N, C-alpha and C positions, 0 to 999 in steps of 0.2 A: 530770402536773396537778394537784398539791397546789395546795391553793388557787383550785380554780375554782369557778366558780357553777353550783350545782346547778337544775337543772331538772326534773327527774322522779328521784325515790328509790324504788325497789322495795325492800323490806325483808320479808326470809324470807314469801317468798309461796310457800302451796302451793295448787294444783289438784285437784281429783279427779271423776272423773265414773265415780258407783257406786264399785266396784272398781280401778277404773285411775285412776293417778294420773300426771297430764301435766305437772305441775311441783311441785317438791319444795325446798322451804325454799329459795329463790333468791334471791339480793339483789344488786343493782348500783344504778349510776346512769347517768345522762346528762346532760353538762354543756352549759350555754347556748352556743349557735351550734358544736356540735360533731359532725360525723357518725359514728356509733355501728351498731359493728354486730352482729347477734347471729345467731350459726352454730348449727352442729351437724347429724349425721346427719339423715335421715328419721326424725319420730318422735320429735324429741329435746324438742318442748316450743316452738318458736321460733314461730309463727303463735299457738298457745293463750297467750303472752307478750302479742303485741301485743291479741287479744280483753281479756285483762284491763286493758291497760293504759287502754284506747280505751271500756272498759266494756262491752262486751259479754259478758265473761262474769266472776263473783263469786266471788274463790277464798275456800276454806274459809277461809285465815290469812294474816296478814303483811300489810301496809300500804303504799299507794303513796302519795305526796306528790307534787304537783305545781303546780310554781310557788309554792310555799313552803305550800301551803294541803292538810293529810290528807285523805284522804277514806274513808267507808266503804262506799256503793255506791253506783255513778254509773250511770246507762244513757249509751249511746253520743251520743244526743243531747246530752245535759248534755255531754259531753266535748269535744264538737265546738264547743259554743257559748262554752266554756273556751278553746281553740287547740289542739287536737288534732282532726288529719285523718289517713286514712287510704286507701291504696290496699290493693288484693288480690290475690292470687294468680291468680285467675282474671276476666277483666276484667269488672267490675259498673258498665255501661252502660245509658244508654234507645239501644237500637241504631237504632229508628226515627227517631230526632232528631239535628238534624245535630250538628257537632263545639262549634259555637258555640251553643249550648242546652243541648247538655250540660255545659260549662264554666259556662254562666249558671244553673244548677240547683246549682253550688256555691256561689252566693251568697245562695241562701236565709236564712239565719241572717243576713245583712249586710241584708236589706230590712225596711225599717220600718212601711212604708203596707201595710194590713190588706188581707185576700183579698179582700175587694167592689170596695175602689179597685183591685186589680192588674187585676182582671176589667174595668173601666172603662176601665184605660191612660187615664187622662185628668188632668189638671190634676199637683198634685204626686207622686203614680202615676206618671206618663208621665216625668216632671223624674227622677224614684229608678230607673226603668229604664235611662233613657240614660247614666246617669252608669257603671250596672251592668255595662251593655253595653260603654263605654269600657273599662272596667277588663279584662274578658275579654278583650277585644280585643287589649290590653295583653299578657295572656299567651300567647295566639296568636301574636302577635308575637315573643314573648323563645322560646316553643316550636318557632317556625319553621311551623307549618301553617297558616299563610293560605292556600295552597292546596286544602284540604279543608275550610276553614270552614262553607263551607252543603253538605261531604258528611254522608248519615245514617252515622253512624259504623259500622251493621253492612255497609256495603260496606267497608270498609276492611283494610288490610292488618292482623295483629296488632299490629305493633309501631307502627304508629301509634296502635292505638285504646290502648296503654299509656300513650302518650305524650299524649293526651288526658286519660286518668284522670287523669293527673299534673297536666294543666289543671286540673282540676275540684275537684283536691285542695289546689290552687294559689289559687282563687280563694277558698276559705274564709278567705285569710291565715291559714295557723296559726301557732302559736310552734313546736309539734311537730309532725313530718310523719313520718307511720309508713309505710316502704314493704315490703309483704309479694314480696318477688320481683320485684323492677318489671323484672328482664330476663329472666323464666322464657319459653320459649321463641322468643329471637330471636336472628339470625344476627351475626354478629362483627361488620357495620357498626351493626345496630342497636342492641345492646350499646355500644360506643363513642360512640354520639351519646345514649343514654340516662347514662351517666356522667359526661356531659360537663353535661347538663343538673343532674345532681343536684349537683356542683358550685357549675356557676353558682347551682342554689337557695341554697345553703347559704351564696354567697358575694354574691350579687347582695341577696337576699332577709335575710339573717341567720337563715335560716331552721333549727333546732336538725332533727338527721335519725335517726331511727332506721332500720336498714336492715337486711332479712332478704335473703340471696342465696347461691346454691349455688355460684356462680364467686368460688371465693376467689382470685383471682387478682384479681378485681374489688373483693374486699373490701378487700383487701391495698392496692392501691394508692388505694380513697378514703378509708378510715378512719382515725379519730383514735385508735378504741380500740373493741375487740372482746370480746362476751363469747360462750363457749362454751358451749354446753350438748349431754348426752346422756342420754337415757332420763328428761329432764325435771329431771335434776341440774346446777348450774353447775359447770365441771371447769376453766373459765380466764376469767381476767378483763387483759386487758391490752393494751400496744399491737401493732399487727402484729407487729412484731418479737418480741416476747417470747412472742406465742402461737401463729406459726408453729414454734417450736422449742421448744415445749410437749410433752414427750413423751406425756401425754394426749391431746391435740389430737392429736398422730399416730397413736396408738392407734387413737383411736375414728374417724378418717378411712379410716383403712387397714386397718383391723377385726382389729388383733394382739392385742389385750387380750378376743377375741371368738370 
């Protein structure tokens, strides 16, 4: 992928919590339009890396450039405003709200009218809300969850909750979508559905995706490139074919080296 157009560039990032080093001098990049997987055994530092990318953690060393801009410290809402959306290992939804309202929450940064206008739901604010709801309905159709649009998400099966969370992230119209174990806890059919939607998000919306996933078969099928972490260190980086034949990766997953 020489000559690729880089969207995110991570350079020599290190992150420690007290005396525990979660990430050690890790560098990699994510090209525009690709599906980039970050994999590794439990405790490898994968989620910590996503937390660094979206501004939740601030590394002690290294730098991150996004869309051509190098940043020092950035908070999650600033990352979101710049086009970085995120899903989580554990579903983080408003359980008492409907599917539609949860997805609509993802449009918050897109709403231009002030809080008072939103309370009044009148005139320009009402027009704006109608447009945002229309956009969210399109996402609901895209994710094939029309039948649960009015259902409180706390009553939904886990697999559908994961799909709603994906919808909320898509409502932000992200340039970069961070997916943290989007298929955790799913059965085979649910994984197949989620895999299909991830590919379609990438193709249909042109969204660049960074994916953490433990199902190696899914990772190999979906990813353009893979970076492999172990105990906070990068041990491999390349195409799926190159990574799966790398002896360091084989040792890390089979425990041979330990």
